[in-house]
C-alpha positions, 0 to 999 in steps of 0.5 A: 659275200662282202657285207657292204655289197650285200647291203647295197644290193638289198637297198638299191631298188628301194632307194631308186623308188624312194628317190623317184617319189622324192622327185615326184613330190617336188614336181607335184608341189612346184605344180601345186597339185592338190592335197591330200596327195601333195602339201606345200606347208611346213612339215609336208602336212602328212601328204600321201605322196611322200617317203616317210611311210615307205619303211612300212613296206621296205622293212618287211621286204628287207626281212624276207630277203634276209631270211631267204638268204639264211640270215634270220634273227637269232631270236625273233622275240628279241628282234621284235622287242628291240625294234619297239624299244627303238620306237619308244626311244624315238618317241621320247626324243620327239616329245622332249624336242616338242617341249623345247619348241618355245625356247629353242637353243643348242640343247635341242640337239640333244633329243635329236641325237637321242632320236638318231641313237634309236636307229642303232638299237634294232641292230642289236637284235638283228644285225643284218636288218639293222645295218640294211635299214640304216643304209637305206635311211641314209640313201633315202634322206641324203637326196632330200638334203640336196633338194632342200638346199636347192629349194631353200637357196632358190630365188635369192633365199625366197625358195620355191614355195614347197614344203622343202623350203618352208621355214618355221617361225623360230628360224624365219629371220635366221641366216641361211646357214642356220636355217639349213642346219636346223630345218634341213640337216639336223632333222633329216640326219637325226629325226628321220633316220631314227624314224626310218630304221625304227618303223622299218625294224618293227614291221621287218622284225615281225616279218622275220620272226614269223618267217623264222617260226615258219621255217622251224615248223615246216619240217614237222608239218610236212 
């Protein structure tokens, strides 16, 4: 089977679910539905209705589908270890970026790139899961970029009053292009890609390692 076809087959339903939640969140914020389900503040305020926690569910789902198709990790321990390494790299980039908030410059892109790099680490231990999560991450975040563009440019740049167009003080007086670059494109295409893959890989690789171990012990226990 073509690798790209198999990946898109795996992520099709999760991507549609993710898009539906993105739309639901936008509608909820526009209608000012209550917290903690929705939150219009910058960053989203850890609202329950959101897509950032979905890798916790879809990582194991991807892993189970891959194992069932005969594509288990060569080493469960290695896959788990590299997933946690990816998370550690992502966390390091986050701490680094936070330390630069007081004096944001173009150097802030460096820790963002580091967080994106974390997304490629799990694939070393389990290539198929890494590729699947990476494809899902982009499928999840590209629609958010579209929503943020529409939200930030609405009402002559005043926005819709949602978290999708909430601008931090560092860029409040910046041009639209600069706001979109730093508030939308960069975080969605680096920080959130790294997060999605790293979190999905942790839960997915543990699931895969357990499934792999179960397959090995099943004949002996039969």
